[in-house]
C-alpha positions in Angstrom: -12.7 -32.0 17.5 -9.8 -32.7 19.9 -8.2 -30.1 22.2 -5.1 -30.2 20.0 -7.1 -29.6 16.9 -9.0 -26.7 18.5 -5.8 -25.1 19.6 -4.3 -25.5 16.1 -7.5 -24.0 14.6 -7.5 -21.0 17.0 -3.8 -20.3 16.2 -4.5 -20.5 12.5 -7.4 -18.1 12.8 -5.2 -15.7 14.8 -2.5 -15.7 12.1 -5.1 -15.2 9.4 -6.8 -12.3 11.2 -3.5 -10.6 11.5 -3.4 -10.7 7.7 -6.8 -9.1 7.4 -9.0 -12.3 7.5 -12.6 -11.5 8.5 -16.0 -13.1 8.7 -16.6 -12.0 5.1 -13.9 -14.5 3.9 -14.7 -17.1 6.6 -18.2 -17.5 5.2 -16.8 -18.2 1.8 -14.3 -20.7 3.2 -17.0 -22.7 4.8 -18.6 -23.3 1.4 -15.4 -24.8 0.1 -14.2 -26.5 3.3 -12.4 -29.6 1.9 -9.5 -31.4 3.4 -6.2 -30.0 2.1 -7.5 -26.5 1.2 -5.6 -23.7 2.9 -6.6 -20.0 2.9 -3.8 -17.6 2.2 -3.3 -14.0 1.1 -1.4 -13.0 -2.0 1.5 -10.8 -0.9 3.3 -10.5 -4.2 2.7 -11.1 -7.9 5.3 -11.7 -10.6 4.9 -12.8 -14.2 4.3 -16.5 -13.7 4.1 -17.0 -10.0 2.7 -15.6 -6.8 3.8 -15.3 -3.2 1.2 -16.2 -0.6 1.1 -16.1 3.2 -1.1 -17.6 5.8 0.2 -15.2 8.4 2.9 -17.5 9.6 4.5 -19.0 6.5 5.1 -17.6 3.1 5.5 -19.7 -0.1 5.7 -19.4 -3.9 2.5 -20.5 -5.6 1.3 -21.2 -9.1 -2.2 -20.8 -10.6 -4.4 -23.7 -11.4 -4.9 -24.2 -15.1 -8.6 -23.6 -15.1 -8.1 -20.1 -13.5 -5.5 -19.3 -16.2 -8.0 -20.0 -19.0 -11.3 -18.9 -17.4 -12.1 -15.4 -18.7 -14.9 -15.0 -16.1 -12.7 -16.0 -13.2 -10.7 -13.7 -11.0 -7.0 -13.4 -11.6 -5.2 -13.0 -8.3 -3.7 -9.6 -7.5 -1.8 -8.4 -4.4 -4.2 -8.4 -1.4 -6.4 -11.1 -2.7 -7.5 -14.0 -0.4 -7.1 -17.4 -2.2 -7.6 -21.1 -1.5 -4.6 -23.2 -2.0 -4.0 -26.9 -2.4 -0.3 -27.6 -1.7 1.4 -24.8 -3.6 -1.3 -24.2 -6.2 -4.0 -21.5 -6.1 -7.3 -23.2 -6.8 -9.7 -20.4 -6.2 -9.8 -16.6 -5.6 -12.3 -15.6 -2.9 -14.8 -12.8 -3.7 -13.2 -9.5 -2.9 -14.4 -7.1 -0.2 -13.3 -4.3 -2.5 -10.7 -3.5 -5.1 -8.8 -0.4 -6.3 -8.9 -0.5 -10.1 -8.3 1.7 -13.1 -8.5 1.6 -16.8 -5.3 -0.1 -18.2 -2.7 2.5 -19.2 -1.8 3.5 -22.7 -4.6 5.9 -23.6 -2.6 9.1 -23.3 -5.7 10.9 -22.0 -7.5 10.6 -25.4 -11.2 10.2 -24.8 -11.6 8.3 -28.2 -8.9 5.9 -26.9 -10.6 5.0 -23.6 -9.1 1.9 -21.8 -10.3 -1.4 -23.1 -9.9 -3.4 -20.0 -9.7 -3.1 -16.2 -6.5 -3.2 -14.3 -6.9 -4.2 -10.6 -4.2 -2.5 -8.6 -4.9 -4.1 -5.2 -7.7 -5.9 -3.4 -9.3 -6.0 0.1 -8.3 -2.6 1.4 -9.2 -0.4 4.4 -7.5 2.8 3.3 -5.9 4.3 0.2 -3.0 6.8 0.7 -2.9 9.4 -2.0 0.7 10.5 -1.8 1.8 13.8 -3.2 5.2 15.5 -2.9 5.5 19.1 -2.1 7.9 19.7 -5.0 7.0 19.8 -8.7 4.7 16.8 -8.0 2.2 19.0 -6.2 -0.9 19.3 -8.4 -4.5 19.9 -7.1 -6.1 18.7 -10.3 -4.3 15.4 -10.1 -5.4 15.1 -6.4 -9.0 15.6 -7.5 -8.6 12.9 -10.1 -7.1 10.5 -7.6 -10.0 11.2 -5.2 -12.5 10.5 -8.0 -10.8 7.2 -8.8 -10.7 6.1 -5.1 -14.4 7.1 -4.5 -15.5 5.3 -7.7 -14.1 2.1 -6.2 -16.0 2.7 -2.9 -12.8 3.1 -0.9 -11.6 5.5 1.8 -8.9 8.0 0.8 -6.3 9.7 3.0 -4.0 12.4 1.5 -0.3 12.3 2.4 1.7 15.4 1.6 5.4 14.3 1.6 8.6 16.3 1.5 7.3 19.0 3.9 10.9 19.7 4.8 11.4 21.3 1.4 9.5 24.4 2.7 9.9 26.6 5.7 6.1 27.0 6.0 4.3 24.0 4.2 0.9 24.7 6.0 -0.5 26.7 3.0 -0.3 23.5 0.9 -2.6 21.8 3.4 -5.1 24.7 3.1 -5.1 24.4 -0.7 -5.7 20.6 -0.6 -8.4 21.0 2.1 -10.3 23.3 -0.2 -10.7 20.5 -2.8 -10.8 17.4 -0.6 -13.8 17.9 1.6 -13.7 15.8 4.8 -10.6 13.8 3.7 -7.9 13.5 6.3 -4.7 15.3 5.2 -1.3 14.6 6.7 1.7 16.7 6.2 4.8 14.5 6.7 8.5 14.6 6.4 10.7 11.6 6.2 13.0 13.2 8.8 10.3 14.1 11.3 9.0 11.2 13.4 6.3 13.3 14.9 4.5 13.8 11.6 4.8 10.0 10.9 3.2 9.1 14.2 -0.1 10.5 12.9 -0.2 7.6 10.3 0.0 4.9 13.0 -3.8 4.4 13.3 -4.0 3.3 9.6 -1.4 0.6 10.3 -3.1 -1.2 13.2 -3.3 -5.0 13.2 -5.3 -6.5 10.4 -5.7 -3.3 8.4 -4.5 -2.9 4.8 -3.4 0.3 3.1 -2.2 0.9 -0.4 -0.4 3.9 -1.8 -1.0 5.6 -5.1 0.8 8.6 -6.5 3.2 9.8 -9.1 6.7 8.3 -9.6 9.1 9.9 -7.1 6.3 11.2 -4.8 8.1 9.6 -1.9 6.0 6.4 -1.4 8.9 4.0 -0.9 10.7 6.4 1.4 7.5 6.7 3.4 7.2 2.9 3.7 10.9 2.7 4.8 10.4 5.3 7.5 7.2 3.8 8.8 8.8 0.3 8.8 11.8 1.6 10.7 14.5 0.4 8.3 15.1 0.3 4.5 12.8 -2.3 3.0 11.9 -0.6 -0.3 14.4 0.7 -2.8 14.4 4.5 -3.2 16.0 6.9 -5.7 17.7 10.2 -5.3 16.3 13.5 -6.4 16.6 14.1 -10.2 18.3 17.5 -10.8 16.7 17.7 -14.2 13.0 17.5 -13.1 13.4 18.2 -9.4 11.6 14.9 -8.5 12.5 11.7 -6.9 13.2 8.9 -9.4 10.8 6.0 -9.9 12.1 2.9 -8.2 9.2 0.6 -7.3 8.4 -1.8 -10.1 6.2 -4.4 -8.4 3.2 -4.5 -6.0 4.1 -6.2 -2.7 2.1 -6.4 0.5 4.4 -5.5 3.3 3.7 -6.5 6.9 4.5 -3.5 9.1 5.9 -3.6 12.7 2.7 -1.7 13.8 0.7 -4.9 12.8 -1.0 -3.6 9.7 0.0 -4.0 6.0 1.0 -1.6 3.2 0.9 -2.2 -0.5 3.4 0.0 -2.3 2.6 0.6 -6.0 4.7 1.8 -8.9 4.0 5.4 -9.9 0.9 6.0 -11.9 1.4 8.0 -15.1 -2.2 7.8 -16.4 -5.1 8.0 -13.9 -7.7 6.3 -16.2 -11.1 5.5 -14.8 -12.8 2.1 -15.1 -15.5 2.1 -12.4 -18.3 4.6 -13.1 -20.0 4.9 -9.6 -20.7 8.1 -7.9 -17.1 9.0 -7.2 -17.2 12.3 -9.0 -20.1 13.5 -6.8 -18.1 12.6 -3.7 -15.0 14.3 -5.0 -16.9 17.5 -6.0 -19.7 17.8 -3.5 -20.0 21.6 -3.7 -20.6 21.4 -7.5 -23.2 18.8 -7.0 -24.9 20.9 -4.4 -24.7 24.1 -6.6 -26.2 22.2 -9.6 -29.4 21.7 -7.7 -30.0 25.4 -8.2 -29.6 25.3 -12.0 -32.6 26.1 -14.1 -32.2 22.9 -16.1 -31.9 19.4 -14.5 -29.5 18.3 -17.3 -27.4 21.4 -17.1 -23.8 20.8 -18.4 -22.5 23.9 -16.6 -21.0 25.2 -19.8 -23.3 27.8 -21.4 -26.9 27.3 -20.1 -28.8 30.3 -18.8 -29.7 30.1 -15.1 -26.7 27.9 -14.4 -26.0 28.2 -10.6 -22.5 26.7 -11.0 -21.4 29.3 -13.6 -22.8 32.0 -11.3 -20.7 30.6 -8.5 -17.6 30.9 -10.7 -18.4 34.5 -11.6 -18.9 35.3 -7.9 -15.7 33.8 -6.8 -17.3 30.9 -4.9 -15.9 28.2 -7.2 -12.5 28.0 -9.0 -12.8 27.9 -12.8 -10.0 25.4 -12.9 -11.8 23.1 -10.5 -15.0 23.3 -12.6 -13.0 22.6 -15.8 -11.5 19.5 -14.2 -15.0 18.4 -13.0 -16.4 18.8 -16.5 -13.5 16.9 -18.1 -13.9 13.9 -15.8 -17.7 14.0 -16.1 -17.3 13.6 -19.9 -14.9 10.8 -19.5 -17.1 8.9 -17.1 -20.2 9.4 -19.2 -18.4 8.2 -22.3 -17.0 5.2 -20.3 -20.5 4.3 -18.9 -22.0 4.5 -22.4 -19.3 2.3 -23.9 -19.5 -0.3 -21.1 -23.3 -0.4 -21.5 -22.9 -0.8 -25.2 -20.4 -3.6 -24.7 -22.8 -5.4 -22.4 -25.6 -5.2 -25.0 -23.2 -6.5 -27.6 -22.2 -9.4 -25.4 -25.9 -10.3 -24.8 -26.7 -10.1 -28.5 -23.7 -12.4 -29.3 -24.9 -14.8 -26.7 -28.4 -15.1 -28.1 -26.9 -15.3 -31.6 -24.9 -18.4 -30.5 -28.1 -19.9 -28.9 -30.0 -19.3 -32.2 -27.3 -21.0 -34.2 -27.3 -24.0 -31.9 -31.1 -24.3 -32.2 -30.9 -24.0 -36.0 -28.3 -26.8 -36.0 -30.5 -29.1 -33.9 -33.5 -28.4 -36.1 -31.5 -29.1 -39.2 -30.2 -32.4 -37.7 -33.7 -33.5 -36.8 -35.0 -32.7 -40.2 -32.4 -34.8 -41.9 -33.0 -37.8 -39.6 
């Protein structure tokens, strides 16, 4: 390799690393190192096209035909790393992680659990759970967001916005701290630069953060203030419901002046689960610890004698509403796990049925020869 080529390679790697490129993706690239293939990160997704950036240049890209029709392949989402040939995405690299949920439309009915996964964003370092200190404030919803984030193996940070609506907003921090064990909680106001400075470490070069929260929670306003100028459209406060109006309609990866990146998301109406990892244990650690003292190992914490969790509620150690939310989500996750396991068994049976039909057809053909 010539000196010029070495310099070009180093500059390219520098631009990619500023976009979050790490050895995890470099190892994958080396397996597909062909002339003309360029790594890039998806920074925006629309209906039939994608915006991708190599850290220096941004372009519109289309998806290779085989990726469009391959049900087993990854469909690019904002935050994905892809390999491109000219302006076409030929491969999606394996994700370091992803924030995903069940596709919306279930209206919280357990019998109508989501039928497919919706990946919100990929390759993240932090997830900002944004909650406004207006009518948006809801501890049960925060618990649900925490379970969703933990299920995906990601790191949550709670941002309480609109602190300027209250003379003394600190009690809200105490309420959240009581249900978000060990999770950083930041009280911010769009008009207070000091409170925003506490978020700077999450925006250091190469780091990617995404925001989740209800419509009107103040996510886009927060992005604008962190950016230093209006970059995301915001809405005024609705006098009817006392909330900010939903304005974000797409998921874009925004490169911030601090060096990091933020993915602003449309407001989430239904926080439906898809992953069934140990997120609920992480979100409700005190209940998991109390359950170790229950008389029965499979205690449902509803009516069983010797239930340490119910004793904690009676003694005032544990909120009844928190326990109710825990049990509700536990039922959802158990139902989801059962259905996904059942679906996997059905897929396996259909696969072997197809194999058996092919064998039967071969035997029939040989018999007629």
